[in-house]
N, C-alpha and C positions, 0 to 999 in steps of 0.2 A: 439581449433582451431590452425592449423598451419598457421602462418602469415609470415614465412620466404620464401625468393626466392633465387635463385642462378644464378650468372652470371659468366661464365668462371671459375667455381670452387670456387668462392668467395661467401660466404653466407651473405646475407643481412637480418637483423632481420625483416624487412618489405619492401614492394616494393616502398617506398616513399623516394625520394632524392630531393636535390635542383638543380635548373638549373644554369649552369655556367653564371656568369655575373650579377646575381641577388641576391647574398648572400655573396658577398665578399669572404673571406676565412673562414667564420664561426664566427670569433670573433665579427664581427660587429653586429651579431644577437643574441649573446649568452645571453644577458640580457632579451631577449624576448622569445627565443625558447630553450627548453631542447634538445640539439643536440643529446643526447643519445637516444632520442625517434625516430630518423630518421634512415632509412636504410643506408643512405650515405650522406655525404656533398660533393658537387662538387664545386671546387674552381673557382674563376675568372681565365681567361686565363693567362697563365704564358709563357713568352718568354725568349730567351736566354739573352737578355739585356733589360734595361728599355725601354718602349714605352711611348711616351707622349700622344698618342691618338689624336683625332680630335679637332679642335677649337670649342669653344662654340658660340651659344647655340647648345646643342647636345641631348636634351631630349624634347619631346613634347607630351602632352596628346591628344588623339584622341578618337572618339566615340568607346567604347568597348575595349580600350587598350591604347597602347603608342607606340611612335616612339623613337628609340634611334640611335645615331651615335657616340657612345663613342670611337670606334676605338681601342678597346682592350688595353686601358691604363693599365699599370702594372709596378711594380718596378723591374722586372726581376727575374730569377730563384734563384740567390744567396740570394737576399733579402727575397724571399719567403721561402727558406729553413731555413734561419737563424731566421726570425721573425715570420712567420705564421705556419710553419709545426710543431714546438714544441707544440703549443697550440692544433692543430688538433690531434696530437698523444695522447694527454691526454683525448680526448673525446671517449665515448663509442659508436663509430659509424665507418663505413667504410669511407676511404678518397679517393676520386677520383680527380685527378689534371687535369684540362683542359690545354692542350698544344697548343700554337699558334706559327706561324712563317711566314716569308715572302718567305723563300726558303726551299727546302728539308733539306739543311745543318742546318738551324736554328732549324727546328723541331727535327732533330737527336741529336743536342747538348743538347737540353732540356731533351729529352727522356733518353739519356745516363746519364745525371747528376742526374735525378730523380731515375734512376735505382739503385743508391747507397743508397736510403732512404727507410728503412724498413717500415716507417709509411705510405707510399703511397701504397694503395691496387690496384688501377687501374689507367690508363691514358685515358683521353678522348681527342682525337685529333681533334682540331677545324679546319676543312677544309670548313667552311660554313659561316663565318662572312661576311656580305655584306658591311661592313663599313671600310675596309682597301683598300689601293690603289693598292696593289700588293700581290701576293701569296694568301694563305688561300682559298678564294672562287674559284680562278682559278683551284686549285687542286680538289675542290669539285664538279665542274661542268662537268669535263671531266672524263668519266669512266676509260679510259686508264691511265690518270695521277693519278687518285685516287688509282687504283690498284697498280701502281708502287710505289707510296709513302707509301701505307699501307705495301707493302712487305718489303720495306727498313726499316721501323720502326719496323715491326715484327721481323726482323732478329736481332735487337740489344736490343729490349725492354725486361726488366726483369719482368715487370708486364703485365697483360692482357691489351689489347688496345681496346678502343671503338672509332669508327670513327663517328664523328658527321656530319650528312648530311644536306645539304641545300634543302629547298623546291623550290628554284628559278631555276628550271630545268623543262624540258619537261617530263622526266620519272625518278622519284626517285627510282623506282624498279631497273633500270639499274645501278644506283649508289650503291644500296644495294648489288647487285650481284658482282659488282666490288670490293667493300670492303671485302666481304666474300672471293672472289677469291684471294685477296691479303694477306689473313691471319688474318683479323680482328676477334677478339673474340666476339665482339658485335657491334651494331650500335645504335646511338641515333638520334632521330628526333622528331620534326622538329626544325631547327633554325628559325630565324625571316624571314618574308616575306618582300621584299623590297617595301617601300612605300614612300609617300611624303605628306607634308602639306604646304599650302600656306596661309599666312595672307592676306585676301582679302582687309582689310582696308589699310594696308601698301603696299599691292601688292608686297610682298617680300616672299622669302622662309623662313619658320620658323626655319629650321635647317641650320647651317652654311655649313653642308655637302650636303645640298639640299635634298638628300635622306637619309632614315634611315631604320632600321629594325623594322617592325611592329610585336608586340606581344600582348598577352592578350586574353580574352575570344572570341574576334572577329575572331581569326584564328583557334579556336578549331575544327570546322568541317573539315577544310582543313587538319589539323594535324591528326585527327582520320582516315580520308581516306587514307592518305599517310602511316600511320603505318600499316593499314590493307593491303595495296598493298605490302609493304615490307615484312610483315609476310608471305605472300603467295609466295614471291620470294626467301627467304633465310631461312636457318635453324638455324642461330645464334640468340642469344637473342636480343631483341629490348628494348630500353628505350624510352618510348613515352613522349612527352611534347608538349605544345602549348595550352595555355589558361586554364589550370587546376585550378579550384577555389574551388572544393569541392570533397568529397569522390565519389560522383556519376560521376563527370567528370573523375576521375582517373579510376573508374571501366569501363567506356566506352573505355578507351585506353587498359585496360587489355583484355576486351572482343574482341577488334579488333586484339589482338595478341601481345601486349607488355608484357614483363616479369616484368618490373618496370616502374615507372613514375617519372617525375621531375617537380617540381613547380617553375615557373619563375616569371613573372611580378607581380603576386598576392602577392609576398613577399613585394613589395613596398606598395601595397594597405592595406594589413593587415599582419604584421610580423608573426602572429600566424598561417598563412594559412597552412603551412606544417603539423603542429600538428592536425589541423582540418581535413586535408585530411586523415591522418593516422586513426583518430577516425572514419571518415566517411566510409572508406573502411571496417573497422572492424564492424561497425553497419550494413552495407549492407550485409556482410557475415552472420551475426547473423539473420537478417530478412529473408534471402533467404536460410538459413540452409546450408551454404557452410562451410565445415569443413577444407578445405585446400585452401588458396587463390590461389594457383597455378592452381586449377581447373577452374578458371575464364579465364586463358590465352587462347585467341583464341576461346572462347566458344560461340561467337555470332552465332545466328541461323537466317535462313531466316524468313521473316515476315510470 
């Protein structure tokens, strides 16, 4: 069985990776997960300088998932390169660094700095976080802004770029087309859906930020639908995510048109989820006599 997939000329040993913001930079899970079994590790967002993130409380459990308003807290690119990247370089997996910024210039500084690092295989550009006060989501909700930012990044990036799309829009297909027109090598979706939780006994917002990003199994049907719409709209590869908890969940995204998948919130519920998903996809292929996992991509049929 061929279990490898390719994104922008980069081969992944299998189509399973981690979702940014749920796996640290890999070291945090290394005692639980054999990182070498994954197609790629996607890091937490990296900015040009340290970001403090949002005030606490900033995580809340909800039915079928969780809300978070972390605000892309991170120590900055120089600390990431010095502290985290050497560990990732020693792992037998692809390394995808998630890049965040408030302005175009901030994105460009991180992209340019990471271009010097051979251990970085691809960049995922986060234009879809709903929990920062400026930038990021603003670029991701306007097709013209998204295309312009993508084009500027593409001109200086030395690695393939993946634009991470937000579901908090009227037409995600329009954003997918804008990213492709700007020169993106791939897109990833979906990021979290904006939600809110209120403590009815205290009559107060549960999150200090009031709103947060909803993730987990509860958003999977929305994510699958959006991946399918984008697969019909563009020709570049898609990394699908949103509520994946099993091999069958992952196969659903592949059938909808994703080339690879990312496991997010379930990493908190069960640190071994990524490995279970790898095994689950392989078992599905055996049961259905699929000799090449790529034959599942976009293979959904009408009822």
